N, CA, C and O atoms as CSV, one atom per row, in Angstrom:
chain,resi,resn,atom,element,x,y,z
A,1,MET,N,N,160.222,106.699,90.055
A,1,MET,CA,C,159.334,107.831,90.184
A,1,MET,C,C,157.876,107.421,90.179
A,1,MET,O,O,157.076,107.932,90.963
A,2,ALA,N,N,157.528,106.497,89.292
A,2,ALA,CA,C,156.135,106.106,89.144
A,2,ALA,C,C,155.610,105.440,90.404
A,2,ALA,O,O,154.438,105.594,90.747
A,3,ILE,N,N,156.465,104.704,91.092
A,3,ILE,CA,C,156.040,104.029,92.308
A,3,ILE,C,C,155.669,105.056,93.367
A,3,ILE,O,O,154.662,104.894,94.056
A,4,LEU,N,N,156.457,106.099,93.506
A,4,LEU,CA,C,156.145,107.136,94.481
A,4,LEU,C,C,154.851,107.848,94.123
A,4,LEU,O,O,154.085,108.230,95.008
A,5,PHE,N,N,154.605,108.027,92.846
A,5,PHE,CA,C,153.381,108.690,92.415
A,5,PHE,C,C,152.160,107.854,92.806
A,5,PHE,O,O,151.167,108.403,93.284
A,6,TYR,N,N,152.222,106.518,92.605
A,6,TYR,CA,C,151.105,105.655,92.953
A,6,TYR,C,C,150.882,105.628,94.458
A,6,TYR,O,O,149.740,105.621,94.919
A,7,LYS,N,N,151.967,105.613,95.223
A,7,LYS,CA,C,151.825,105.608,96.676
A,7,LYS,C,C,151.190,106.909,97.161
A,7,LYS,O,O,150.343,106.896,98.054
A,8,LYS,N,N,151.601,108.031,96.571
A,8,LYS,CA,C,151.041,109.317,96.970
A,8,LYS,C,C,149.556,109.382,96.597
A,8,LYS,O,O,148.745,109.876,97.379
A,9,LYS,N,N,149.202,108.894,95.424
A,9,LYS,CA,C,147.814,108.900,94.982
A,9,LYS,C,C,146.969,108.004,95.883
A,9,LYS,O,O,145.852,108.369,96.250
A,10,LYS,N,N,147.498,106.830,96.241
A,10,LYS,CA,C,146.775,105.902,97.107
A,10,LYS,C,C,146.577,106.525,98.489
A,10,LYS,O,O,145.515,106.371,99.093
A,11,ARG,N,N,147.597,107.230,98.991
A,11,ARG,CA,C,147.498,107.881,100.292
A,11,ARG,C,C,146.431,108.972,100.265
A,11,ARG,O,O,145.696,109.141,101.239
A,12,GLU,N,N,146.338,109.713,99.164
A,12,GLU,CA,C,145.316,110.757,99.041
A,12,GLU,C,C,143.912,110.144,98.998
A,12,GLU,O,O,142.977,110.705,99.568
A,13,ILE,N,N,143.762,109.017,98.339
A,13,ILE,CA,C,142.459,108.348,98.281
A,13,ILE,C,C,142.057,107.865,99.668
A,13,ILE,O,O,140.922,108.066,100.101
A,14,TYR,N,N,143.003,107.221,100.367
A,14,TYR,CA,C,142.693,106.746,101.719
A,14,TYR,C,C,142.379,107.900,102.655
A,14,TYR,O,O,141.489,107.779,103.497
A,15,LEU,N,N,143.079,109.006,102.530
A,15,LEU,CA,C,142.820,110.172,103.368
A,15,LEU,C,C,141.425,110.732,103.079
A,15,LEU,O,O,140.706,111.114,104.003
A,16,GLY,N,N,141.046,110.780,101.813
A,16,GLY,CA,C,139.712,111.256,101.452
A,16,GLY,C,C,138.622,110.367,102.009
A,16,GLY,O,O,137.618,110.858,102.527
A,17,ILE,N,N,138.814,109.041,101.906
A,17,ILE,CA,C,137.840,108.101,102.453
A,17,ILE,C,C,137.746,108.237,103.966
A,17,ILE,O,O,136.651,108.180,104.525
A,18,LEU,N,N,138.890,108.417,104.641
A,18,LEU,CA,C,138.896,108.589,106.094
A,18,LEU,C,C,138.156,109.852,106.495
A,18,LEU,O,O,137.411,109.841,107.475
A,19,ILE,N,N,138.341,110.924,105.772
A,19,ILE,CA,C,137.650,112.179,106.092
A,19,ILE,C,C,136.143,112.018,105.901
A,19,ILE,O,O,135.361,112.494,106.725
A,20,ILE,N,N,135.733,111.358,104.831
A,20,ILE,CA,C,134.294,111.142,104.593
A,20,ILE,C,C,133.690,110.283,105.692
A,20,ILE,O,O,132.588,110.570,106.159
A,21,VAL,N,N,134.390,109.231,106.114
A,21,VAL,CA,C,133.881,108.361,107.179
A,21,VAL,C,C,133.777,109.139,108.488
A,21,VAL,O,O,132.802,108.980,109.222
A,22,LEU,N,N,134.761,109.972,108.788
A,22,LEU,CA,C,134.706,110.763,110.009
A,22,LEU,C,C,133.553,111.762,109.976
A,22,LEU,O,O,132.890,111.965,110.993
A,23,ILE,N,N,133.305,112.381,108.840
A,23,ILE,CA,C,132.187,113.324,108.728
A,23,ILE,C,C,130.863,112.591,108.913
A,23,ILE,O,O,129.980,113.080,109.618
A,24,LEU,N,N,130.716,111.424,108.289
A,24,LEU,CA,C,129.486,110.659,108.451
A,24,LEU,C,C,129.289,110.203,109.898
A,24,LEU,O,O,128.166,110.216,110.402
A,25,ALA,N,N,130.365,109.803,110.564
A,25,ALA,CA,C,130.264,109.396,111.970
A,25,ALA,C,C,129.864,110.586,112.841
A,25,ALA,O,O,129.050,110.439,113.753
A,26,PHE,N,N,130.423,111.748,112.570
A,26,PHE,CA,C,130.061,112.938,113.343
A,26,PHE,C,C,128.590,113.296,113.140
A,26,PHE,O,O,127.889,113.617,114.100
A,27,VAL,N,N,128.125,113.242,111.897
A,27,VAL,CA,C,126.717,113.559,111.621
A,27,VAL,C,C,125.816,112.554,112.322
A,27,VAL,O,O,124.799,112.944,112.896
A,28,PHE,N,N,126.162,111.271,112.290
A,28,PHE,CA,C,125.365,110.257,112.971
A,28,PHE,C,C,125.318,110.518,114.473
A,28,PHE,O,O,124.247,110.492,115.080
A,29,LEU,N,N,126.482,110.769,115.070
A,29,LEU,CA,C,126.520,111.025,116.505
A,29,LEU,C,C,125.762,112.304,116.864
A,29,LEU,O,O,125.119,112.360,117.912
A,30,TRP,N,N,125.827,113.313,116.029
A,30,TRP,CA,C,125.117,114.561,116.276
A,30,TRP,C,C,123.606,114.314,116.323
A,30,TRP,O,O,122.936,114.739,117.264
A,31,PHE,N,N,123.079,113.638,115.324
A,31,PHE,CA,C,121.640,113.413,115.282
A,31,PHE,C,C,121.177,112.382,116.301
A,31,PHE,O,O,120.027,112.430,116.738
A,32,LYS,N,N,122.027,111.467,116.682
A,32,LYS,CA,C,121.619,110.408,117.591
A,32,LYS,C,C,121.751,110.820,119.059
A,32,LYS,O,O,120.867,110.511,119.857
A,33,PHE,N,N,122.821,111.502,119.428
A,33,PHE,CA,C,123.089,111.724,120.841
A,33,PHE,C,C,123.210,113.194,121.241
A,33,PHE,O,O,122.718,113.575,122.303
A,34,LEU,N,N,123.836,114.013,120.439
A,34,LEU,CA,C,124.203,115.351,120.882
A,34,LEU,C,C,123.116,116.400,120.684
A,34,LEU,O,O,123.159,117.451,121.323
A,35,ARG,N,N,122.158,116.145,119.830
A,35,ARG,CA,C,121.118,117.135,119.562
A,35,ARG,C,C,120.108,117.143,120.703
A,35,ARG,O,O,119.591,116.087,121.068
A,36,ASN,N,N,119.818,118.298,121.269
A,36,ASN,CA,C,118.932,118.397,122.425
A,36,ASN,C,C,117.519,118.839,122.058
A,36,ASN,O,O,116.617,118.743,122.890
A,37,ASP,N,N,117.306,119.314,120.851
A,37,ASP,CA,C,115.998,119.860,120.508
A,37,ASP,C,C,115.085,118.812,119.876
A,37,ASP,O,O,114.241,119.148,119.045
A,38,THR,N,N,115.245,117.568,120.254
A,38,THR,CA,C,114.385,116.525,119.705
A,38,THR,C,C,113.006,116.630,120.326
A,38,THR,O,O,112.866,116.841,121.531
A,39,GLU,N,N,112.003,116.483,119.503
A,39,GLU,CA,C,110.638,116.524,119.988
A,39,GLU,C,C,110.155,115.106,120.209
A,39,GLU,O,O,110.359,114.230,119.368
A,40,GLU,N,N,109.516,114.888,121.336
A,40,GLU,CA,C,108.961,113.581,121.595
A,40,GLU,C,C,107.562,113.518,121.006
A,40,GLU,O,O,106.821,114.502,121.019
A,41,MET,N,N,107.216,112.360,120.496
A,41,MET,CA,C,105.892,112.206,119.919
A,41,MET,C,C,104.859,112.162,121.031
A,41,MET,O,O,105.092,111.541,122.068
A,42,PRO,N,N,103.727,112.811,120.831
A,42,PRO,CA,C,102.702,112.789,121.877
A,42,PRO,C,C,102.139,111.384,122.043
A,42,PRO,O,O,101.979,110.642,121.074
A,43,ASN,N,N,101.849,111.044,123.264
A,43,ASN,CA,C,101.320,109.727,123.577
A,43,ASN,C,C,99.799,109.807,123.564
A,43,ASN,O,O,99.180,110.054,124.599
A,44,THR,N,N,99.201,109.602,122.407
A,44,THR,CA,C,97.752,109.647,122.293
A,44,THR,C,C,97.248,108.288,121.856
A,44,THR,O,O,97.895,107.588,121.077
A,45,GLU,N,N,96.104,107.932,122.359
A,45,GLU,CA,C,95.494,106.672,121.994
A,45,GLU,C,C,94.519,106.912,120.848
A,45,GLU,O,O,93.998,108.018,120.707
A,46,PRO,N,N,94.267,105.915,120.044
A,46,PRO,CA,C,93.281,106.071,118.981
A,46,PRO,C,C,91.901,106.365,119.560
A,46,PRO,O,O,91.610,106.031,120.709
A,47,SER,N,N,91.059,106.995,118.747
A,47,SER,CA,C,89.768,107.453,119.249
A,47,SER,C,C,88.816,106.307,119.581
A,47,SER,O,O,87.922,106.482,120.409
A,48,PHE,N,N,88.986,105.134,118.956
A,48,PHE,CA,C,88.050,104.064,119.225
A,48,PHE,C,C,88.416,103.249,120.468
A,48,PHE,O,O,87.662,102.362,120.866
A,49,LEU,N,N,89.566,103.541,121.086
A,49,LEU,CA,C,89.944,102.883,122.327
A,49,LEU,C,C,89.745,103.843,123.481
A,49,LEU,O,O,90.286,104.949,123.474
A,50,GLU,N,N,88.993,103.439,124.448
A,50,GLU,CA,C,88.788,104.275,125.621
A,50,GLU,C,C,89.202,103.482,126.852
A,50,GLU,O,O,88.813,102.326,127.018
A,51,ARG,N,N,89.981,104.104,127.698
A,51,ARG,CA,C,90.419,103.449,128.924
A,51,ARG,C,C,89.431,103.775,130.033
A,51,ARG,O,O,89.183,104.935,130.362
A,52,LYS,N,N,88.885,102.723,130.589
A,52,LYS,CA,C,87.979,102.884,131.729
A,52,LYS,C,C,88.350,101.834,132.760
A,52,LYS,O,O,88.300,100.633,132.493
A,53,GLU,N,N,88.716,102.296,133.921
A,53,GLU,CA,C,89.028,101.433,135.053
A,53,GLU,C,C,90.053,100.363,134.709
A,53,GLU,O,O,89.923,99.218,135.141
A,54,GLY,N,N,91.073,100.725,133.934
A,54,GLY,CA,C,92.135,99.796,133.608
A,54,GLY,C,C,91.773,98.798,132.528
A,54,GLY,O,O,92.576,97.922,132.211
A,55,LYS,N,N,90.576,98.908,131.951
A,55,LYS,CA,C,90.166,98.008,130.884
A,55,LYS,C,C,90.012,98.807,129.595
A,55,LYS,O,O,89.716,100.001,129.627
A,56,ILE,N,N,90.210,98.159,128.494
A,56,ILE,CA,C,90.058,98.815,127.201
A,56,ILE,C,C,88.659,98.521,126.672
A,56,ILE,O,O,88.251,97.365,126.556
A,57,GLN,N,N,87.948,99.570,126.361
A,57,GLN,CA,C,86.620,99.441,125.776
A,57,GLN,C,C,86.728,99.779,124.290
A,57,GLN,O,O,87.227,100.845,123.927
A,58,ILE,N,N,86.264,98.882,123.441
A,58,ILE,CA,C,86.311,99.115,122.004
A,58,ILE,C,C,84.962,99.648,121.564
A,58,ILE,O,O,83.920,99.071,121.874
A,59,ASP,N,N,84.993,100.758,120.834
A,59,ASP,CA,C,83.770,101.380,120.340
A,59,ASP,C,C,83.424,100.748,118.992
A,59,ASP,O,O,83.997,101.114,117.966
A,60,PHE,N,N,82.474,99.787,118.996
A,60,PHE,CA,C,82.113,99.071,117.771
A,60,PHE,C,C,81.239,99.908,116.845
A,60,PHE,O,O,81.003,99.508,115.704
A,61,GLU,N,N,80.759,101.044,117.300
A,61,GLU,CA,C,79.977,101.922,116.434
A,61,GLU,C,C,80.841,102.488,115.304
A,61,GLU,O,O,80.319,102.833,114.244
A,62,LYS,N,N,82.134,102.586,115.514
A,62,LYS,CA,C,83.040,103.064,114.467
A,62,LYS,C,C,83.089,102.089,113.297
A,62,LYS,O,O,83.376,102.491,112.170
A,63,LEU,N,N,82.808,100.793,113.556
A,63,LEU,CA,C,82.820,99.800,112.490
A,63,LEU,C,C,81.594,99.893,111.600
A,63,LEU,O,O,81.563,99.294,110.525
A,64,GLU,N,N,80.577,100.638,112.035
A,64,GLU,CA,C,79.362,100.796,111.240
A,64,GLU,C,C,79.451,102.004,110.310
A,64,GLU,O,O,78.429,102.459,109.796
A,65,ASN,N,N,80.625,102.516,110.091
A,65,ASN,CA,C,80.854,103.634,109.195
A,65,ASN,C,C,80.465,103.239,107.772
A,65,ASN,O,O,80.678,102.096,107.367
A,66,GLN,N,N,79.893,104.182,107.007
A,66,GLN,CA,C,79.422,103.887,105.661
A,66,GLN,C,C,80.559,103.447,104.736
A,66,GLN,O,O,80.344,102.614,103.856
A,67,ILE,N,N,81.746,103.986,104.919
A,67,ILE,CA,C,82.886,103.588,104.094
A,67,ILE,C,C,83.191,102.113,104.308
A,67,ILE,O,O,83.493,101.398,103.353
A,68,LEU,N,N,83.115,101.655,105.540
A,68,LEU,CA,C,83.375,100.248,105.819
A,68,LEU,C,C,82.238,99.366,105.320
A,68,LEU,O,O,82.466,98.216,104.945
A,69,GLN,N,N,81.024,99.890,105.313
A,69,GLN,CA,C,79.889,99.120,104.816
A,69,GLN,C,C,79.956,98.930,103.299
A,69,GLN,O,O,79.453,97.931,102.785
A,70,ASP,N,N,80.569,99.873,102.575
A,70,ASP,CA,C,80.647,99.795,101.121
A,70,ASP,C,C,81.730,98.833,100.623
A,70,ASP,O,O,81.801,98.564,99.423
A,71,LEU,N,N,82.565,98.314,101.510
A,71,LEU,CA,C,83.605,97.383,101.092
A,71,LEU,C,C,82.974,96.088,100.590
A,71,LEU,O,O,81.965,95.634,101.130
A,72,GLU,N,N,83.567,95.497,99.559
A,72,GLU,CA,C,83.062,94.257,98.987
A,72,GLU,C,C,84.086,93.152,99.178
A,72,GLU,O,O,85.291,93.403,99.209
A,73,PHE,N,N,83.597,91.935,99.306
A,73,PHE,CA,C,84.474,90.781,99.433
A,73,PHE,C,C,85.027,90.414,98.061
A,73,PHE,O,O,84.370,90.626,97.042
A,74,PHE,N,N,86.223,89.869,98.041
A,74,PHE,CA,C,86.782,89.356,96.806
A,74,PHE,C,C,86.088,88.051,96.457
A,74,PHE,O,O,85.662,87.311,97.344
A,75,SER,N,N,85.974,87.770,95.176
A,75,SER,CA,C,85.434,86.476,94.783
A,75,SER,C,C,86.478,85.414,95.110
A,75,SER,O,O,87.677,85.685,95.042
A,76,PRO,N,N,86.039,84.220,95.461
A,76,PRO,CA,C,87.028,83.188,95.833
A,76,PRO,C,C,87.881,82.793,94.634
A,76,PRO,O,O,87.412,82.789,93.495
A,77,ILE,N,N,89.115,82.469,94.901
A,77,ILE,CA,C,90.043,82.054,93.851
A,77,ILE,C,C,89.915,80.549,93.698
A,77,ILE,O,O,90.189,79.789,94.627
A,78,LEU,N,N,89.500,80.136,92.525
A,78,LEU,CA,C,89.298,78.718,92.269
A,78,LEU,C,C,90.598,78.084,91.803
A,78,LEU,O,O,91.398,78.733,91.129
A,79,PRO,N,N,90.817,76.818,92.157
A,79,PRO,CA,C,92.046,76.151,91.688
A,79,PRO,C,C,91.991,75.937,90.183
A,79,PRO,O,O,90.912,75.824,89.601
A,80,VAL,N,N,93.146,75.883,89.567
A,80,VAL,CA,C,93.251,75.708,88.124
A,80,VAL,C,C,92.932,74.259,87.793
A,80,VAL,O,O,93.469,73.340,88.412
A,81,SER,N,N,92.054,74.057,86.809
A,81,SER,CA,C,91.634,72.695,86.492
A,81,SER,C,C,92.523,72.041,85.439
A,81,SER,O,O,92.552,70.814,85.344
A,82,GLU,N,N,93.237,72.817,84.656
A,82,GLU,CA,C,94.064,72.235,83.608
A,82,GLU,C,C,95.509,72.099,84.084
A,82,GLU,O,O,95.927,72.746,85.044
A,83,ASN,N,N,96.258,71.245,83.393
A,83,ASN,CA,C,97.663,71.045,83.734
A,83,ASN,C,C,98.483,72.219,83.219
A,83,ASN,O,O,98.494,72.503,82.022
A,84,LEU,N,N,99.157,72.884,84.116
A,84,LEU,CA,C,100.023,73.990,83.739
A,84,LEU,C,C,101.460,73.614,84.049
A,84,LEU,O,O,101.727,72.784,84.918
A,85,GLY,N,N,102.363,74.225,83.339
A,85,GLY,CA,C,103.775,74.003,83.614
A,85,GLY,C,C,104.316,72.787,82.885
A,85,GLY,O,O,103.620,72.141,82.101
A,86,ARG,N,N,105.560,72.500,83.163
A,86,ARG,CA,C,106.230,71.380,82.525
A,86,ARG,C,C,106.379,70.252,83.524
A,86,ARG,O,O,106.272,70.443,84.735
A,87,GLU,N,N,106.630,69.075,82.983
A,87,GLU,CA,C,106.796,67.919,83.844
A,87,GLU,C,C,108.018,68.083,84.741
A,87,GLU,O,O,107.967,67.779,85.932
A,88,ASN,N,N,109.123,68.569,84.159
A,88,ASN,CA,C,110.339,68.825,84.916
A,88,ASN,C,C,110.709,70.294,84.707
A,88,ASN,O,O,111.276,70.632,83.668
A,89,PRO,N,N,110.405,71.177,85.662
A,89,PRO,CA,C,110.674,72.602,85.468
A,89,PRO,C,C,112.158,72.940,85.446
A,89,PRO,O,O,112.532,74.046,85.055
A,90,PHE,N,N,113.018,71.997,85.862
A,90,PHE,CA,C,114.443,72.271,85.887
A,90,PHE,C,C,115.148,71.807,84.618
A,90,PHE,O,O,116.348,72.027,84.456
A,91,ALA,N,N,114.411,71.173,83.728
A,91,ALA,CA,C,115.000,70.712,82.480
A,91,ALA,C,C,115.232,71.905,81.557
A,91,ALA,O,O,114.583,72.942,81.695
A,92,THR,N,N,116.158,71.751,80.622
A,92,THR,CA,C,116.480,72.817,79.688
A,92,THR,C,C,115.288,73.093,78.796
A,92,THR,O,O,114.695,72.163,78.248
A,93,TYR,N,N,114.931,74.354,78.643
A,93,TYR,CA,C,113.782,74.752,77.821
A,93,TYR,C,C,114.297,75.295,76.497
A,93,TYR,O,O,115.073,76.250,76.472
A,94,ILE,N,N,113.861,74.680,75.381
A,94,ILE,CA,C,114.353,75.081,74.072
A,94,ILE,C,C,113.216,75.642,73.223
A,94,ILE,O,O,113.421,75.865,72.030
A,95,GLY,N,N,112.075,75.872,73.755
A,95,GLY,CA,C,110.995,76.447,72.972
A,95,GLY,C,C,109.798,75.538,72.865
A,95,GLY,O,O,108.722,75.981,72.464
A,96,THR,N,N,109.954,74.294,73.210
A,96,THR,CA,C,108.828,73.375,73.240
A,96,THR,C,C,108.774,72.760,74.625
A,96,THR,O,O,109.673,72.948,75.445
A,97,SER,N,N,107.720,72.036,74.863
A,97,SER,CA,C,107.597,71.430,76.185
A,97,SER,C,C,108.345,70.115,76.286
A,97,SER,O,O,108.350,69.494,77.349
A,98,THR,N,N,108.976,69.676,75.212
A,98,THR,CA,C,109.746,68.433,75.262
A,98,THR,C,C,111.221,68.753,75.446
A,98,THR,O,O,111.704,69.816,75.053
A,99,LEU,N,N,111.899,67.835,76.034
A,99,LEU,CA,C,113.324,67.998,76.298
A,99,LEU,C,C,114.112,67.418,75.132
A,99,LEU,O,O,113.907,66.265,74.753
A,100,VAL,N,N,115.007,68.208,74.567
A,100,VAL,CA,C,115.838,67.756,73.466
A,100,VAL,C,C,117.246,67.581,74.003
A,100,VAL,O,O,117.886,68.541,74.433
A,101,LEU,N,N,117.713,66.365,73.974
A,101,LEU,CA,C,119.063,66.076,74.457
A,101,LEU,C,C,120.034,66.122,73.285
A,101,LEU,O,O,119.618,65.897,72.149
A,102,PRO,N,N,121.308,66.404,73.519
A,102,PRO,CA,C,122.276,66.486,72.431
A,102,PRO,C,C,122.376,65.217,71.611
A,102,PRO,O,O,122.654,65.297,70.414
A,103,LYS,N,N,122.158,64.037,72.205
A,103,LYS,CA,C,122.269,62.801,71.429
A,103,LYS,C,C,121.073,62.628,70.485
A,103,LYS,O,O,121.160,61.874,69.516
A,104,ASP,N,N,119.948,63.325,70.759
A,104,ASP,CA,C,118.775,63.244,69.891
A,104,ASP,C,C,118.890,64.163,68.674
A,104,ASP,O,O,118.158,63.995,67.699
A,105,ILE,N,N,119.792,65.120,68.727
A,105,ILE,CA,C,119.943,66.054,67.609
A,105,ILE,C,C,120.759,65.383,66.510
A,105,ILE,O,O,121.852,64.872,66.755
A,106,GLU,N,N,120.214,65.392,65.298
A,106,GLU,CA,C,120.920,64.776,64.173
A,106,GLU,C,C,121.901,65.773,63.576
A,106,GLU,O,O,121.630,66.972,63.505
A,107,GLU,N,N,123.014,65.266,63.160
A,107,GLU,CA,C,124.027,66.147,62.588
A,107,GLU,C,C,123.923,66.186,61.093
A,107,GLU,O,O,124.700,66.880,60.438
């Protein structure tokens, strides 16, 4: 009896998973292919690009905006002058910078 119960339960689980996968596939196909009311994004160019005679003219006056003028440079990052880290970063770390091997530990 118990074997039939497990088989029936397993069949119900597989059926549930199959139904969920089919619903997800239908939703994907609906949004990807079957929906006709999709809006296309307007094809607009940014305001600082102007097309003239097949060439792109960049309006550099936009770069003189006060917000852009107020930007500050970062200070340069200087290299570290002191020794950081351990000699062997892959060695076992026990709380000190020295490596303690099992043969060095006194019993």
